[in-house]
Structures are given as structure tokens and as C-alpha cells.
C-alpha positions as CSV (number, residue, x, y, z in Angstrom):
1,M,-12.6,-33.1,23.1
2,P,-8.7,-33.8,21.9
3,R,-7.3,-30.6,20.6
4,D,-4.3,-32.5,18.4
5,L,-4.1,-35.5,16.2
6,C,-0.6,-37.2,16.3
7,G,0.6,-34.2,18.7
8,Y,-0.1,-31.6,15.5
9,P,-3.5,-29.1,16.8
10,V,-6.3,-29.4,14.8
11,P,-9.5,-27.3,15.5
12,T,-11.8,-29.0,17.8
13,A,-14.2,-27.5,15.2
14,A,-12.8,-29.5,12.3
15,L,-12.9,-32.7,14.6
16,E,-15.6,-32.6,16.7
17,P,-18.3,-33.3,13.5
18,L,-16.7,-36.2,12.7
19,L,-16.7,-38.5,16.1
20,P,-19.0,-40.3,17.2
21,P,-21.4,-39.8,20.7
22,G,-19.6,-41.1,23.3
23,E,-18.1,-40.8,27.1
24,K,-14.6,-41.6,26.8
25,I,-12.0,-40.5,23.9
26,T,-8.7,-42.3,24.2
27,L,-5.5,-41.9,21.7
28,R,-3.7,-44.7,20.4
29,S,-0.2,-44.0,18.3
30,K,2.3,-45.9,16.8
31,D,5.4,-44.2,15.5
32,L,7.8,-45.7,13.1
33,S,10.7,-44.1,11.0
34,A,8.7,-43.2,8.2
35,Y,5.3,-43.6,9.2
36,R,3.3,-42.0,12.2
37,R,-0.6,-43.1,13.2
38,C,-2.8,-42.3,16.1
39,T,-6.3,-43.6,16.5
40,L,-8.8,-41.7,18.4
41,V,-11.3,-44.2,20.1
42,V,-14.4,-43.5,21.5
43,D,-16.0,-45.8,24.2
44,G,-13.7,-48.5,23.2
45,E,-14.5,-48.2,19.6
46,R,-11.9,-47.0,16.9
47,S,-12.9,-44.1,15.0
48,I,-10.6,-41.6,13.4
49,S,-7.2,-42.2,12.4
50,G,-4.3,-39.7,11.6
51,R,-1.6,-41.2,9.7
52,I,1.8,-39.2,8.1
53,V,3.5,-41.0,5.7
54,W,6.9,-40.2,3.9
55,N,6.8,-41.4,0.3
56,D,8.5,-41.2,-3.4
57,K,8.2,-37.7,-4.8
58,D,6.1,-39.2,-7.6
59,S,3.6,-40.5,-5.4
60,T,0.0,-39.2,-6.1
61,V,-2.6,-38.8,-3.3
62,K,-4.6,-41.7,-5.6
63,K,-2.0,-44.2,-5.1
64,V,-1.4,-43.5,-1.6
65,A,-4.8,-43.4,-0.9
66,V,-4.9,-46.8,-2.2
67,R,-1.9,-48.0,-0.6
68,E,-2.6,-46.8,2.6
69,D,-6.3,-48.7,3.0
70,P,-7.1,-50.4,-0.4
71,Y,-11.0,-51.4,1.5
72,T,-12.1,-47.7,1.7
73,D,-12.8,-45.4,-0.9
74,L,-10.9,-42.0,0.3
75,V,-11.2,-40.2,-3.5
76,D,-14.5,-39.2,-4.3
77,V,-13.4,-35.6,-5.0
78,I,-9.7,-34.5,-6.0
79,S,-8.7,-31.2,-5.8
80,T,-7.9,-29.2,-9.2
81,D,-4.6,-29.1,-8.5
82,Q,-4.6,-32.6,-6.9
83,S,-2.8,-32.2,-4.0
84,Y,-5.5,-33.8,-1.9
85,A,-8.4,-36.0,-2.2
86,Y,-11.4,-37.0,0.1
87,S,-14.9,-38.8,0.6
88,E,-17.0,-39.0,3.9
89,K,-14.7,-42.1,4.6
90,G,-11.2,-40.2,4.7
91,G,-9.2,-38.0,2.8
92,V,-5.1,-37.5,1.7
93,S,-3.5,-34.7,1.2
94,E,0.4,-33.8,0.1
95,V,2.1,-32.0,2.4
96,V,4.5,-29.0,1.5
97,C,7.5,-29.9,3.5
98,P,10.1,-27.5,2.2
99,D,12.6,-28.5,5.0
100,P,12.3,-31.6,6.6
101,E,13.7,-32.5,10.2
102,L,15.8,-35.3,8.9
103,A,18.0,-34.8,6.1
104,H,17.4,-38.2,4.0
105,R,13.9,-37.2,3.6
106,R,14.5,-34.2,1.4
107,D,13.9,-36.1,-1.5
108,M,10.4,-37.5,-0.1
109,Q,6.7,-36.4,-0.5
110,M,5.1,-35.9,3.2
111,H,1.3,-37.1,3.1
112,V,-1.4,-37.0,5.6
113,V,-4.3,-39.5,5.9
114,I,-7.4,-39.5,7.8
115,I,-9.4,-42.7,7.7
116,A,-12.9,-43.1,9.4
117,H,-13.0,-46.9,11.1
118,D,-16.8,-46.6,11.8
119,D,-19.8,-46.9,9.9
120,L,-21.0,-43.3,10.5
121,E,-22.1,-41.6,7.6
122,R,-19.9,-38.1,7.5
123,D,-20.2,-34.7,5.4
124,G,-17.5,-35.2,3.0
125,K,-16.7,-31.4,3.2
126,K,-16.1,-31.8,7.4
127,V,-13.8,-34.4,6.4
128,R,-11.9,-32.1,3.7
129,E,-11.5,-29.5,6.8
130,L,-10.3,-32.0,8.9
131,L,-7.7,-33.2,6.0
132,L,-6.6,-29.8,5.3
133,S,-6.1,-28.2,9.1
134,Y,-4.1,-31.6,9.5
135,R,-2.2,-31.3,6.4
136,D,-1.6,-27.2,7.5
137,A,-0.4,-28.1,10.8
138,L,2.2,-30.4,9.7
139,A,3.5,-28.0,7.1
140,Q,4.2,-25.2,9.8
141,S,5.6,-27.9,12.4
142,A,9.2,-28.3,12.9
143,D,9.4,-31.6,11.1
144,C,9.1,-29.5,8.4
145,R,10.6,-26.0,9.5
146,G,14.0,-26.2,9.8
147,N,16.4,-27.8,12.6
148,T,17.4,-30.4,9.8
149,K,19.2,-33.4,11.3
150,P,21.5,-35.7,10.1
151,N,19.7,-39.4,9.2
């Protein structure tokens, strides 16, 4: 069972209930300048993706959800402070990132996205647990805590 998503630690207890049963779990990843994506693949089938995206400061979680996957409803429940939204198919959360590793990102907002690719029925509260664990791991990472590099 993986202990991280895109290289950021998440509790196995948050990830395991969202994965289908299977024998082999592999990770596919893609890292671009303003975008990082990794997908957990179970027995050759895509299951869960984690994404890290940088957006304009005024981007809402609803806008990010639609832009990241317009065909999947990621917004059944929105937090009272509107910093995250989720459904049984995934979710989006803002990440508090006070000191981004790259200087040009200081005027941007980091978001994490979780997307389920298969047809399993999931508990939305379990998706929220993974989403918030992923968000918190990013917020505590070196990507958001100093060591700022020039563009």
C-alpha cells in the first residue's frame, strides 16, 4: 500500500479505503512547471489521481474543479470557508503555501485535486479525509516552507 501521493505523505488509512481490491499497485506520474500529477493504478486500471496545480489567487475551488475535470462532479459538498470541496468522485482544496519554493509563485494559489477514475462507489467523507491529508502534507512540505528559489 502506498504511503504517499505524488511524493507527499498521506496516511495509509486515508488512501486504502478509496482503492479497489487488487494485487498490484503502480504509480504513474507527470511533472510539469505548474502542474504535478500522479495516478495510482491497480491491476492495470487507473484508480485515483492526485494533482498539484498553481492558479491565479482569485481561483475558487469550484472553478478549479471544473477546469481539472469538467466531466466529473467534484463539488457535492463545499466547506463553510469555501477552501475545499468534495464528492464521492474526488475533490479540490486550496493549500496554504506562505513561502513557495519558486519565487514567481508568491502571487499564485496552490490547489490539490483528487480524482477517482473508476466506477467504485466511495464514501465522500473518506475522499475528504484523503483530500485534507494531501493538502496538509503539501502545506508542510519544503515546496511551501522556505528555501525560495528564483524563477
